[in-house]
N, C-alpha and C positions, 0 to 999 in steps of 0.2 A: 289811148289812157298812159298814163305814166308807168305802171310798173312794166309792161313790155318794152318802155325805151329803156328801162335801168338793166334790164337783163341784156340787151343788143348792146349798152354802151360799155362793158367791160369786154366784148367780144371784139368791139371795132378799135378798142383804144389803142393797139399797138399798129393799125392800119393809120390811125389818125396822126400817130406822133412815132414814126420809124424810127429815132432815135433811143426808143425803149425793147427794140428788137435785137436780142442777140443770139448768137448762134446756139444751139443747142449742142454740147458736145455728145459724142458717139460713143455708147459704151458697148465693149466687147463682152460676150459671153463664152466663158470658160467653163469647163465641166470637168470632173475627176471620173477615169474610169473606175469602177467599182472592182472592190477585191473579188477575185475569184481563185479556183484553185491554176494552179501553175504561176503563182506569184512569186514563188522561192525563186533563188539565184542557186544552181547547182555550184558546188564546191569545183575550183580547179582538182585535176586528176593528182589523188595522193593527198590533198591537204584537208579532206572530210574527217569529219566527227560521225563515228556510229553510233546509232539508238535502233533498239530492239522495242518494239510493242508487241506485247503477247495479247492477242485479243481474246474475245471471249468463248472461242473454240479453242484455246490453248493454243494457236499456231503463230509462230515467231515470225516477226517481218520485220529487215533490218535493212536500214537506210544511211546513208551518206549526207551529211548535212553541213551548213555551214557555220561557222559561229556565230552566236546571238541570234539564229532562230530559233522563236520559240516552241513545245509540244505541241500548241494545238496549231497553229500553223503548217507544222509536221504531217500533224496525223491528217488534216482536211487534205494537205498537198498530194498526200497518196492513198486519199480516199478510205483512211481506217474509219471506224464505228465511234466519231467522237464531234459533238454536237456543236459546241460553243456557241450555245444560244444567246449571250449578251456579248460576242463579238470580241471577246479577251479581253473585259472590262473589268472582271473579276467580280462581277454583279448576278454569279449563277455559280451551280457546280456540276456543270453539264462534261467538264474538260477535265473531271477527276480521276486522275492516275495513281496507281500504289508503286512505288519505288520497290523493286526487287531486290536491291543489295542496301542495307544500310548504311554500309560504308559511304555508297554513293552518294548516300542520302545528307550525311555529315557532309559532304561535301558542298551541298547548295547552300544559296545564301538562307536565312530564315525568313518565314515566312510574314507578311506582313498581317496586321490584327484584320485587315477588310477579307484576306486571304482566307484567315483561320476564321472568321466568321462565316462564308460560303462554306468551307468545310464543314463545318458544325452539321450541314443540310445535306452533306453527300452520302448517297446510298453505299454502304461497305466501307467505311470510313475506319482505317489503319492507322499506324502509328507513324508510318514511312506516305501517308498519303499527302499528295499536292494538288493545287490546278494546274495544266497543263500550259494554260496561257500566260503564266507568273513565271514559269521557268525557261529560262535561257543555256543555250547548249553554249558552255566554255568547254576548253582543252581538259579543265578537271573532270569534265563529265563526261568525256571519252568514252565511249562503250557503257552508257548508261543502258538498263533493262527496264520499262517500266510496263505495267499488266492495266487493261484495261476492265474497270469493273462490271461486274457481267448485268448492272441495270444501272439506269442515271436517274437521276430525279430533278425534274425542271419546274420548280413550284413559279405559279404565274397569278398574277391577281386575279385571272377568272377563274383560277380553281377554288376561290374565297366566297365570289358572288354568287350570292340564293339564287337558286335555281325555279325557276316559273314553271 
């Protein structure tokens, strides 16, 4: 029958015409390790910036960190209760912090429109509220004290789907 010959012929074509055989490049597989705790580099002795987190029980936790570290990464590094559901992309408000000193708040860069939109959804919003993922430590912020709110609000699309 003609149809089976048509199916076999393309498979045999390289065998019948060796000049059509080409070497297939070998691809290597590379992977990136997932980010997890202990991904921050500790500062050299005497060069660290101090940050203090006040948790929900009003306990103070002070850490020495490097310039450029953001508050979400710092909190997760030291197992503070800060979720960061969006992974630090300013798409949720679960890393909401309250800056205790208004003078320190004034030293920070202005929040972006995206950050302000997410802060509108945060529980316990104050005049000195920020998203921890958007605040990077600088020398001007050495000694920063932030309070973790008593609750966080993590809105997901599943929260709005109809229950059956």
